[in-house]
C-alpha positions in Angstrom: -2.7 38.9 61.9 0.9 39.2 60.7 1.5 39.8 56.9 4.2 39.9 54.3 5.2 36.2 54.3 4.8 33.8 51.5 1.4 32.2 51.7 1.3 29.5 54.4 5.1 29.3 54.3 6.0 29.0 58.0 3.1 27.2 59.5 2.1 23.6 59.8 -1.4 22.1 59.9 -2.0 22.9 63.5 -0.9 26.5 63.1 -3.0 26.8 60.0 -6.1 25.6 61.9 -5.4 28.1 64.7 -4.9 31.0 62.3 -8.1 30.1 60.5 -10.1 29.9 63.7 -8.7 33.3 64.8 -9.7 34.9 61.5 -13.1 33.3 61.5 -13.8 34.6 64.9 -13.0 38.2 63.8 -15.2 37.7 60.7 -18.1 36.5 62.7 -17.7 39.3 65.2 -17.5 42.1 62.6 -20.3 40.5 60.6 -22.5 40.6 63.7 -21.9 44.3 64.2 -22.3 45.0 60.4 -25.6 43.3 60.3 -26.6 45.2 63.5 -25.7 48.5 61.7 -27.6 47.4 58.6 -30.7 46.7 60.8 -30.3 50.3 62.1 -29.8 51.6 58.5 -26.5 53.0 59.6 -24.3 53.1 56.5 -21.2 54.5 58.1 -21.1 51.7 60.8 -22.0 49.1 58.3 -19.1 50.1 56.0 -16.7 50.3 59.0 -17.6 46.8 60.2 -17.5 45.4 56.7 -14.1 46.9 56.1 -12.8 45.4 59.4 -14.2 42.0 58.3 -12.6 42.2 54.9 -9.3 43.1 56.4 -8.9 39.5 57.5 -8.5 38.6 53.8 -5.2 40.7 53.8 -3.4 37.8 55.6 -0.5 36.2 53.9 -0.2 33.4 56.5 -3.1 31.1 55.4 -2.6 28.3 52.8 -4.7 28.8 49.7 -7.1 26.1 50.9 -7.8 27.8 54.2 -7.8 31.2 52.5 -10.6 30.0 50.3 -12.6 28.8 53.3 -12.1 32.2 54.9 -13.1 34.0 51.6 -16.4 32.0 51.5 -17.3 33.1 55.0 -16.6 36.8 54.0 -18.5 36.4 50.7 -21.6 35.0 52.4 -21.6 37.8 55.0 -21.1 40.5 52.2 -24.4 39.4 50.6 -26.2 41.1 53.5 -24.4 44.4 52.7 -25.1 44.0 49.0 -28.8 43.6 49.7 -28.6 46.7 51.9 -26.9 48.8 49.2 -29.6 47.7 46.7 -32.4 49.1 48.8 -32.3 52.9 48.4 -35.3 53.3 50.7 -33.1 52.3 53.6 -29.7 54.0 53.1 -31.4 57.0 51.3 -28.2 57.8 49.4 -27.5 58.4 45.7 -25.6 55.5 44.3 -22.8 57.8 43.0 -22.3 59.1 46.5 -22.2 55.6 47.9 -19.8 54.5 45.1 -17.5 57.3 45.9 -17.7 57.0 49.7 -16.5 53.4 49.8 -13.4 54.5 48.0 -12.3 56.3 51.1 -11.6 53.1 53.0 -8.1 53.1 54.5 -6.8 49.8 53.1 -7.0 49.0 49.4 -8.3 45.4 49.8 -11.4 46.3 51.8 -11.9 49.4 49.6 -12.0 47.3 46.4 -14.3 44.5 47.9 -16.7 47.3 49.0 -16.4 49.0 45.6 -17.3 45.7 43.8 -20.3 45.3 46.1 -21.5 48.9 45.6 -20.9 48.5 41.8 -23.4 45.7 41.6 -26.1 47.8 43.2 -25.0 50.9 41.2 -25.5 49.0 37.8 -28.8 47.6 39.0 -30.1 51.1 39.8 -29.5 52.1 36.2 -28.3 55.5 37.4 -25.2 55.2 35.3 -24.2 53.2 32.2 -23.1 49.7 33.2 -20.2 49.8 30.8 -18.7 52.8 32.6 -19.0 51.2 36.0 -17.6 47.9 34.8 -14.6 49.6 33.2 -13.9 51.7 36.2 -14.1 48.9 38.8 -12.0 46.6 36.5 -9.2 49.1 36.3 -9.3 49.9 40.0 -9.0 46.2 40.9 -5.6 46.2 39.3 -4.4 48.0 42.4 -4.1 44.6 44.2 -1.2 42.7 42.7 -0.6 40.2 45.5 -1.1 36.9 43.6 -3.5 35.2 46.0 -5.4 38.2 47.4 -5.7 39.7 43.9 -7.0 36.4 42.5 -9.7 36.1 45.0 -10.6 39.8 44.6 -11.0 39.1 40.9 -13.2 36.1 41.6 -15.3 38.2 43.9 -15.7 40.8 41.3 -16.8 38.2 38.8 -19.3 36.7 41.2 -20.9 40.0 42.2 -21.3 41.4 38.6 -22.0 38.2 36.6 -25.7 39.1 36.2 -25.1 42.9 35.9 -23.5 42.8 32.4 -24.9 44.6 29.3 -25.3 41.2 27.6 -27.6 40.8 24.6 -31.2 40.9 25.7 -30.4 42.0 29.3 -31.9 45.1 31.0 -28.5 46.8 31.0 -28.0 46.8 27.2 -28.3 50.0 25.2 -26.9 53.0 27.0 -25.3 50.6 29.4 -23.3 49.0 26.6 -23.6 45.8 24.5 -22.0 42.4 24.1 -18.6 43.9 23.4 -18.6 45.7 26.8 -19.8 42.6 28.6 -17.0 40.5 26.8 -14.3 43.1 27.5 -15.2 43.1 31.2 -15.0 39.3 31.6 -12.0 39.0 29.3 -10.1 41.7 31.3 -10.9 40.0 34.5 -9.9 36.6 33.0 -6.6 38.1 31.7 -5.7 39.6 35.1 -6.8 36.5 37.0 -4.7 34.3 34.9 -1.6 36.4 35.4 -2.1 36.6 39.1 -2.6 32.8 39.2 0.7 32.2 37.3 2.6 34.5 39.6 1.8 32.3 42.6 4.4 29.9 41.3 7.1 32.5 41.8 6.3 33.3 45.4 8.7 31.7 47.9 11.8 29.5 47.8 12.5 27.1 45.0 12.4 24.1 47.3 8.7 24.6 47.7 8.0 24.8 44.0 6.1 21.5 43.9 3.9 22.5 46.9 3.0 25.8 45.2 2.3 23.9 42.0 -0.2 21.7 43.9 -1.8 24.8 45.5 -2.1 26.5 42.1 -3.8 23.4 40.7 -6.4 23.7 43.5 -7.1 27.3 42.6 -7.5 26.8 38.9 -11.3 27.1 39.1 -11.0 30.8 40.0 -9.5 31.4 36.6 -11.7 29.0 34.7 -14.8 30.5 36.1 -14.3 33.5 33.7 -14.4 31.2 30.7 -17.6 29.7 32.0 -19.0 33.3 32.3 -18.0 34.0 28.7 -19.7 30.8 27.4 -22.9 31.8 29.2 -23.3 35.2 27.5 -26.4 35.3 25.4 -24.6 37.5 22.9 -21.8 34.9 22.5 -22.9 33.9 19.0 -20.9 31.7 16.7 -19.8 34.7 14.7 -18.9 36.8 17.7 -17.0 33.8 19.2 -15.0 33.1 16.0 -14.2 36.7 15.1 -13.8 38.5 18.4 -13.7 36.3 21.5 -11.6 33.3 20.4 -8.7 35.2 18.9 -8.3 37.3 22.0 -8.6 34.4 24.4 -6.1 32.2 22.5 -3.6 35.1 22.1 -3.7 35.6 25.8 -3.4 31.9 26.7 -0.4 31.5 24.4 1.3 34.7 25.5 1.4 33.6 29.2 4.4 31.2 29.1 3.2 28.9 31.9 2.7 25.1 31.3 -0.1 24.6 33.9 -2.0 27.7 32.7 -1.9 26.7 29.1 -2.7 23.1 29.8 -5.7 23.9 32.0 -7.2 26.7 29.9 -6.9 25.0 26.6 -8.7 22.0 28.0 -11.3 24.2 29.7 -12.1 26.0 26.4 -13.1 22.7 24.8 -15.4 21.9 27.7 -17.2 25.2 28.2 -17.9 26.2 24.6 -20.4 24.4 22.3 -19.2 21.7 19.8 -20.4 23.6 16.8 -18.2 26.5 17.9 -15.2 24.2 17.8 -16.2 22.9 14.3 -16.3 26.5 13.0 -13.1 27.6 14.6 -11.1 24.4 14.3 -8.3 25.9 12.2 -7.8 28.8 14.7 -7.7 26.5 17.6 -5.2 24.1 16.0 -3.0 26.9 15.0 -2.9 28.1 18.6 -2.1 24.6 19.9 1.0 24.6 17.7 2.2 27.8 19.5 1.7 26.3 23.0 4.8 25.5 25.1 6.5 22.2 24.3 6.0 21.1 27.9 2.2 21.2 27.5 0.8 17.7 27.3 -1.3 17.9 24.1 -2.7 14.4 24.5 -5.6 15.1 26.9 -6.4 18.4 25.0 -6.4 16.8 21.6 -8.2 13.6 22.8 -10.9 15.7 24.4 -11.4 17.8 21.3 -11.5 14.8 19.0 -13.9 12.9 21.2 -16.3 15.9 21.4 -16.2 16.5 17.6 -16.6 12.8 16.8 -19.6 12.5 19.1 -21.2 15.7 17.7 -20.7 14.7 14.1 -21.9 11.1 14.6 -25.2 12.5 16.0 -25.6 15.5 13.7 -27.7 15.5 10.6 -26.0 15.1 7.2 -26.3 18.8 6.4 -24.3 19.8 9.5 -21.7 17.2 8.8 -21.3 18.5 5.2 -21.1 22.0 6.5 -18.3 21.0 8.9 -16.1 20.4 5.8 -13.0 18.2 5.7 -12.0 18.0 9.4 -9.4 15.3 8.7 -7.5 17.7 6.4 -7.6 20.5 9.0 -6.2 18.2 11.7 -3.6 16.8 9.3 -2.4 20.3 8.3 -1.8 21.5 11.8 -1.1 18.3 13.6 2.5 17.9 12.5 3.5 21.3 13.9 1.8 20.4 17.2 3.6 17.1 17.4 7.0 18.4 16.5 6.9 20.6 19.6 7.8 17.3 21.4 11.3 17.5 19.7 12.0 20.9 21.2 14.1 21.1 24.4 12.0 21.5 27.4 14.5 22.2 30.1 15.0 25.6 31.7 18.7 26.3 32.4 21.4 23.7 32.4 21.3 20.6 30.1 17.9 20.1 28.4 16.4 16.7 29.0 16.0 14.2 26.1 12.7 15.0 24.4 10.0 12.3 24.9 7.8 11.8 21.8 5.5 9.3 23.6 2.8 12.0 24.2 3.0 13.1 20.5 2.5 9.4 19.5 -0.4 9.2 21.9 -2.0 12.1 20.1 -1.5 10.4 16.8 -3.1 7.2 18.2 -6.1 9.3 19.3 -6.2 10.9 15.9 -6.2 7.4 14.3 -9.3 6.4 16.4 -11.0 9.7 15.6 -10.4 9.3 11.9 -11.5 5.7 11.8 -14.7 6.5 13.6 -15.6 9.4 11.3 -14.2 8.0 8.0 -14.4 4.2 8.3 -14.1 3.8 4.5 -11.1 6.1 4.0 -8.3 3.6 4.4 -5.7 6.0 2.9 -6.3 8.4 5.8 -4.9 5.7 8.1 -1.8 5.5 5.9 -1.4 9.2 6.1 -1.4 9.1 9.9 1.1 6.3 9.9 3.3 8.4 7.6 3.1 11.3 10.0 4.2 9.0 12.8 7.1 7.7 10.7 8.2 11.2 9.8 8.1 12.2 13.4 10.2 9.2 14.5 12.7 9.9 11.7 13.2 13.4 12.9 13.6 12.2 16.5 16.1 9.6 15.3 18.1 12.3 13.4 18.5 14.3 16.6 20.8 11.6 17.9 19.4 12.0 21.4 19.0 8.3 22.2 16.6 5.5 21.7 12.8 5.6 22.0 11.4 5.3 25.5 9.5 2.1 26.4 6.3 4.2 26.5 7.0 5.6 23.0 7.6 2.1 21.7 4.3 1.0 23.2 2.5 3.9 21.5 4.0 2.9 18.1 2.6 -0.6 18.8 -0.8 0.9 19.5 -0.7 2.8 16.3 0.0 -0.3 14.3 -2.5 -2.5 16.2 -5.6 -0.7 15.2 -5.2 -1.0 11.4 -4.1 -4.6 11.8 -7.3 -5.5 13.5 -9.6 -3.8 10.9 -7.6 -4.2 7.7 -5.6 -7.4 8.2 -3.2 -8.1 5.3 -4.4 -4.8 3.7 -2.0 -2.9 6.0 1.0 -4.4 4.3 0.0 -2.6 1.1 0.2 0.8 2.9 3.2 2.8 2.1 4.1 3.8 5.6 3.0 0.8 7.7 6.2 -1.3 7.3 8.3 1.8 7.5 6.8 2.6 10.9 7.6 -0.9 12.1 11.2 -0.5 11.4 11.5 2.0 14.3 10.6 -0.6 16.8 13.0 -2.8 18.8 13.1 -6.5 18.2 10.8 -7.6 21.0 8.1 -5.1 19.9 8.5 -6.0 16.3 8.0 -9.6 17.2 4.9 -8.9 19.3 3.5 -6.8 16.5 4.2 -9.6 14.0 2.5 -12.1 16.4 -0.5 -9.8 16.6 -0.8 -9.9 12.8 -0.5 -13.7 12.7 -3.0 -14.1 15.5 -5.5 -11.8 13.7 -5.2 -13.8 10.5 -5.6 -17.2 12.2 -8.4 -16.3 14.7 -10.4 -14.4 12.1 -9.8 -17.2 9.6 -8.6 -14.9 6.8 -7.5 -16.7 3.7 -4.0 -16.4 2.2 -4.7 -16.6 -1.5 -2.1 -14.3 -3.1 1.6 -15.0 -3.5 2.4 -11.3 -3.3 0.4 -11.0 0.0 2.3 -13.9 1.5 5.7 -12.5 0.4 4.8 -9.2 2.1 3.4 -11.0 5.2 6.5 -13.1 5.7 8.7 -10.0 5.2 6.7 -8.3 7.9 6.8 -11.1 10.4 10.5 -11.9 9.9 11.3 -11.5 13.6 9.2 -14.7 14.2 10.5 -16.6 11.2 14.3 -16.0 11.3 17.2 -14.5 13.2 17.7 -10.8 12.5 20.6 -8.4 13.2 19.1 -7.4 16.6 17.7 -10.8 17.6 18.8 -11.5 21.2 21.3 -14.3 21.7 19.0 -16.1 24.1 16.0 -16.1 21.7 14.2 -19.3 22.3 15.5 -19.7 25.9 11.9 -19.7 27.1 11.0 -22.9 25.4 7.3 -22.8 26.2 6.8 -19.3 24.9 9.0 -19.9 21.8 7.0 -23.0 21.0 3.7 -21.2 21.3 4.9 -18.4 19.0 6.2 -20.9 16.4 3.0 -22.9 16.5 1.0 -19.8 15.9 3.1 -19.0 12.8 2.8 -22.5 11.6 -1.0 -22.1 11.5 -0.6 -19.7 8.6 0.1 -22.7 6.4 -3.5 -23.9 6.9 -4.8 -20.5 5.8 -3.6 -21.1 2.2 -6.7 -21.2 0.1 -7.0 -21.0 -3.7 -8.9 -22.8 -6.4 -5.8 -23.2 -8.4 -3.4 -25.9 -7.0 -0.5 -24.3 -8.9 -1.0 -21.1 -6.9 -1.2 -23.0 -3.6 2.0 -24.7 -4.5 3.7 -21.4 -5.2 2.6 -20.0 -1.9 3.8 -23.2 -0.1 7.1 -22.8 -1.8 7.4 -19.2 -0.7 6.6 -20.2 2.9 9.1 -23.1 2.7 11.8 -20.7 1.6 11.1 -18.3 4.4 10.9 -21.0 7.0 14.2 -22.5 5.7 16.0 -19.4 7.0 14.8 -20.0 10.6 17.5 -22.3 11.7 17.2 -25.7 13.4 15.2 -24.5 16.4 12.5 -23.1 14.2 12.5 -25.8 11.5 11.4 -28.4 14.1 8.1 -26.5 14.2 7.7 -25.0 10.7 8.6 -27.7 8.2 6.0 -30.2 9.5 2.9 -28.1 8.6 4.6 -27.2 5.3 4.9 -31.0 4.6 1.3 -31.7 5.4 0.2 -28.6 3.5 1.9 -29.9 0.4 0.5 -33.4 1.1 -2.9 -31.8 1.0 -2.4 -30.8 -2.6 -2.3 -34.5 -3.7 -6.0 -35.2 -3.5 -6.8 -31.7 -4.9 -4.6 -32.4 -8.0 -6.2 -35.8 -8.4 -9.6 -34.3 -8.3 -8.5 -31.6 -10.8 -7.2 -34.3 -13.2 -10.4 -36.2 -12.9 -12.5 -33.1 -13.7 -10.2 -32.4 -16.7 -10.7 -35.9 -18.0 -14.5 -35.4 -17.7 -14.9 -31.8 -18.9 -11.9 -31.3 -21.2 -8.8 -29.1 -21.2 -10.7 -26.0 -22.2 -12.8 -26.0 -19.1 -10.2 -27.4 -16.7 -6.6 -26.6 -17.8 -3.9 -29.1 -16.9 -2.1 -28.3 -13.7 1.5 -27.0 -14.1 2.5 -28.7 -10.8 2.1 -32.5 -11.2 1.8 -35.0 -8.4 5.5 -36.0 -8.9 6.6 -32.4 -8.3 4.6 -32.4 -5.1 6.3 -35.6 -3.9 9.7 -34.0 -4.9 8.7 -31.0 -2.7 7.9 -33.4 0.2 11.3 -35.1 -0.3 13.2 -31.8 -0.2 11.3 -30.6 2.8 11.7 -33.7 4.9 15.4 -34.0 4.0 15.9 -30.5 5.6 14.2 -31.7 8.7 16.2 -34.9 9.2 19.1 -33.3 11.1 16.8 -31.1 13.3 14.2 -33.7 14.3 14.9 -37.3 13.1 12.0 -38.7 15.0 9.5 -36.4 13.3 11.3 -36.9 9.9 10.8 -40.7 10.2 7.1 -40.3 10.7 6.9 -38.0 7.7 8.8 -40.4 5.4 6.4 -43.1 6.3 3.4 -40.8 5.8 4.7 -39.8 2.4 5.2 -43.5 1.5 1.6 -44.3 2.3 0.5 -41.3 0.2 2.5 -42.4 -2.8 1.1 -45.9 -2.4 -2.4 -44.6 -2.4 -1.8 -42.5 -5.6 -0.3 -45.6 -7.2 -3.4 -47.6 -6.5 -5.8 -44.7 -7.5 -4.1 -44.0 -10.8 -4.1 -47.7 -11.9 -0.9 -47.0 -13.9 1.4 -49.7 -12.5 4.8 -48.5 -11.5 4.4 -44.7 -11.9 4.6 -44.0 -8.2 5.9 -47.3 -6.8 9.6 -46.0 -7.1 8.6 -42.9 -5.2 7.0 -45.0 -2.4 10.1 -47.2 -2.2 12.3 -44.1 -2.1 10.4 -42.7 0.9 10.7 -46.1 2.7 14.4 -46.3 1.8 14.9 -42.8 3.3 13.0 -43.9 6.4 15.4 -46.9 6.8 18.5 -44.8 6.2 17.3 -42.3 8.8 16.5 -45.1 11.2 20.0 -46.6 10.8 22.0 -43.3 10.9 20.1 -40.9 13.2 18.2 -43.0 15.7 20.4 -44.7 18.3 18.3 -44.7 21.5 16.8 -48.2 22.1 13.4 -46.9 23.1 13.2 -44.7 20.0 14.4 -47.6 17.8 11.7 -49.8 19.3 9.0 -47.2 18.5 10.4 -46.6 15.0 10.2 -50.3 14.2 6.6 -50.4 15.1 5.9 -47.3 13.0 7.7 -48.8 10.0 5.9 -52.1 10.4 2.5 -50.4 10.7 3.2 -48.4 7.5 4.4 -51.4 5.5 1.3 -53.3 6.4 -0.9 -50.6 4.8 1.2 -50.5 1.5 0.1 -52.9 -1.3 1.4 -51.4 -4.5 5.1 -51.9 -3.7 7.1 -54.2 -5.9 7.4 -57.6 -4.1 11.2 -57.5 -4.3 11.3 -54.0 -2.8 8.8 -55.1 -0.1 10.9 -58.0 0.8 14.0 -55.8 1.0 12.4 -53.4 3.4 10.8 -56.1 5.5 14.0 -58.1 5.9 16.0 -55.0 6.9 13.5 -53.9 9.6 13.2 -57.4 10.9 17.0 -57.6 11.2 17.0 -54.3 13.1 14.3 -55.7 15.4 16.4 -58.7 16.2 19.4 -56.5 17.1 17.7 -54.4 19.8 19.8 -54.3 23.0 17.0 -55.2 25.4 15.7 -58.7 25.0 12.1 -57.9 25.9 12.0 -55.2 23.3 13.7 -57.5 20.8 11.0 -60.1 21.5 8.1 -57.7 21.0 9.7 -56.0 18.0 10.3 -59.3 16.1 6.7 -60.4 17.0 5.5 -57.2 15.4 7.6 -57.8 12.3 5.9 -61.1 11.8 3.0 -59.1 10.6 5.0 -58.1 7.5 4.6 -61.7 6.3 0.9 -61.8 6.8 -0.6 -58.6 5.4 -2.4 -57.4 2.3 0.9 -57.3 0.3 2.1 -60.7 1.3 1.0 -64.1 2.8 4.0 -66.3 3.9 3.0 -68.5 6.8 6.4 -70.1 6.9 8.1 -66.8 7.5 5.5 -65.9 10.1 6.3 -69.1 12.0 10.0 -68.4 11.8 9.5 -65.0 13.4 7.2 -66.5 16.1 9.6 -69.3 17.0 12.5 -66.8 17.3 10.3 -64.8 19.7 9.5 -67.9 21.7 13.2 -68.7 22.1 14.0 -65.1 23.2 11.0 -65.1 25.5 12.1 -68.3 27.2 15.6 -67.0 27.7 14.2 -63.7 29.1 11.8 -65.3 31.6 14.3 -67.8 32.7 16.6 -65.0 33.9 13.9 -62.7 35.1 10.5 -64.2 36.2 9.0 -60.7 36.4 8.9 -60.8 32.5 6.5 -63.7 32.5 3.9 -61.4 30.9 5.9 -61.9 27.6 4.5 -65.4 27.3 0.9 -64.2 27.4 1.8 -61.6 24.7 3.2 -64.4 22.6 0.0 -66.4 23.2 -2.0 -63.4 21.9 0.1 -63.2 18.8 -0.4 -66.9 18.1 -4.1 -66.7 18.7 -4.3 -63.8 16.1 -2.6 -65.8 13.4 -4.7 -68.9 14.2 -7.8 -66.8 13.9 -6.8 -65.3 10.5 -6.1 -68.9 9.1 -2.3 -68.8 9.1 -1.7 -72.6 8.4 1.5 -72.8 10.3 -0.3 -72.0 13.6 -2.6 -74.8 14.9 -4.5 -75.7 18.0 -1.7 -77.8 19.4 0.6 -74.7 19.4 -2.1 -72.7 21.3 -2.6 -75.6 23.8 1.1 -75.8 24.5 1.5 -72.0 24.9 -1.5 -72.0 27.3 0.3 -74.5 29.5 3.6 -72.7 29.3 1.9 -69.4 30.3 0.2 -71.1 33.3 3.4 -72.8 34.4 5.5 -69.6 34.3 2.8 -67.5 36.0 2.4 -69.9 38.9 6.2 -70.1 39.3 6.5 -66.2 39.3 3.7 -65.8 41.8 5.9 -67.7 44.3 8.8 -65.3 43.7 8.4 -62.2 46.0 10.2 -59.9 43.6 8.2 -61.0 40.6 4.8 -61.4 42.3 3.5 -58.0 41.3 4.2 -58.4 37.6 3.0 -62.0 37.7 -0.4 -60.9 39.0 -0.6 -58.5 36.0 0.3 -61.4 33.7 -2.3 -63.6 35.4 -5.0 -61.0 34.8 -3.9 -60.7 31.2 -4.1 -64.5 30.8 -7.6 -64.5 32.3 -8.7 -62.0 29.7 -7.2 -64.1 27.0 -8.8 -67.2 28.2 -12.2 -65.4 28.4 -11.7 -64.4 24.8 -10.8 -68.0 23.8 -13.9 -69.3 25.6 -16.1 -67.0 23.5 -14.3 -68.0 20.3 -14.7 -71.7 21.3 -18.4 -71.2 21.4 -18.7 -69.3 18.1 -15.9 -70.6 15.9 -15.4 -74.3 14.9 -11.6 -73.7 14.5 -11.4 -73.3 18.3 -13.6 -76.3 19.2 -10.7 -78.6 19.9 -9.0 -76.2 22.3 -9.1 -77.3 25.9 -9.5 -74.5 28.5 -9.8 -76.5 31.8 
């Protein structure tokens, strides 16, 4: 087979298969003759055929994958020769003679494979010290420096001699050596294997670098097997590992400046050696990590180490945990140096790429989880880790190499999310938490803020400290107001914006404190923060503030009642009086009027009802009546100046009428003033049907708890009847208005309004029937007329029931 070309360079899959088949055929043929010679106890022929078989491994044409397959065939066949060498009764030679005879093979590769095979039998025979044979064969194997062939030769040497080492307690210890000799053999083999493995990367043209990297990755087990052998040594005690083995292994790994090599071997060491070894040598290991190449991804290495240690310590007895010492401090001491490797240029030649600190931040996130799992009560440890992240980000920022990558930003978010979930508002007291947030872009700061708000609301955490609320609103400022980097289109996605603002507004309902004065202070602080949010946020934020303040009213009343019963010494007088609360409501709703007049109208009316209730509850006539009247006046001013749409005016009239009907403590003159104004507005509505219904509703103002004026009721109803007649005359489809007027008359008749009698009801019944019958004949009005007819039937059914149960309805005729 041709040789001298880079491994598998010039051949495709079909050629590779052909070459492997050809080599396999030679191996099988030579193996057949070798075994035939062995059966005849013919050493010379057996060696010759074995040498011919091994010569197939001299090829440079097979890919590493196919070379490995060919190697395994040769290895399996060589076991027959190994067994033959081990049986002196058959070959009848001294082992020293056999050992020297195989060194006469013409080619170096077969010579060394045969030498390793004989060495295993030589050591087993105990005719010479194992350490001498191991040292000799190890040195001789350095004669093969072809990366792939040398690597497999080293692997073969390791396989053949793995159970022939002078390990502690083995049959080869003593004159044959000790654990130091066993370690030196495996370590030397490991050292040479790693260097050969690294050199594969430099074989062939640069354009095939990625392919070679993949091939190297597939061959990594040939190097890692040496670490496994070391971990299996019985003499590998914790002391020997810490004082002898580990320093040499780490020095070698760090000295070989290859990213893949360092990455794989540092990870492998964590996997193959026991956890208690890692605890004992943690400082050495972390120091070595800091010396690794900047391009080595420390995240999987550190995460694996931390997970192993966390699992071990969580399951270990207290004595072992105490013996482990302060692991957090060890990690903290070395971690910064490991992380700052990310800031070092990683390019080779030309312009170095911008460093990416995302992997370093991932390591810190893993360290955070590790720390919280081991030290759940040590909150200051979390702050220290956040401080490390802030320091790292500050150094990155000072390099002036650009902004954080999206991945790095996500990792900062992950670092912040963990403490927020477990500590809630407590994180705001940490020195470095807020500082770390400042490195994020606007969108990420907003999402972090939203996470904080969501955690408080969903876990129902109380807001009972003014300082905590100040810190909280400073932290969630991206949600509360526009900042320097707030996008111009913030709020463009209205559904999302509304959802975010509604979540923030829920914070108002988390205010809880026994002292109403403190609750008022917190509300005032929130109101000040919300006031900076601009019109698009005020629509959402001021309404819950309003109702939060309104909720103080019954609390202050209850406090005053307790003070009266128990005395000032037990229950001190509140600093914030009811009038101050109403002033707060006034200021808050005034700020809302421009942004959302419809909502502000409802809030003025709500405040008026609250003031009326306080007026009635206190029994002190006139204390809160002016406040109630002021709120109603503001509602009317708002109605007149800000609400111009007819449908909104119509709804507003009904809202004002409904509110006035509940108020009883208002001065009669003031009540009349408001009633007359709103009735005039109802009469001025543009659409006549609306005008009719609105004036009908206003009639209720003259027959409610605050006032009984049957004459004014009849005046309103007569105006409605006239308007209704004009509307239905011009548009028969509006005939349902007559039935609505009938319902209104029935109501007043039922509540004993003396201006409404049976004759009026009788006439209206006839009018309704007349207009409905007429409208049913009109094709355009027929559909609405049927609805009016159904409505009338329901009304008549009600009157029939009342006729049977109430004497007032006895004279009504319903034929």
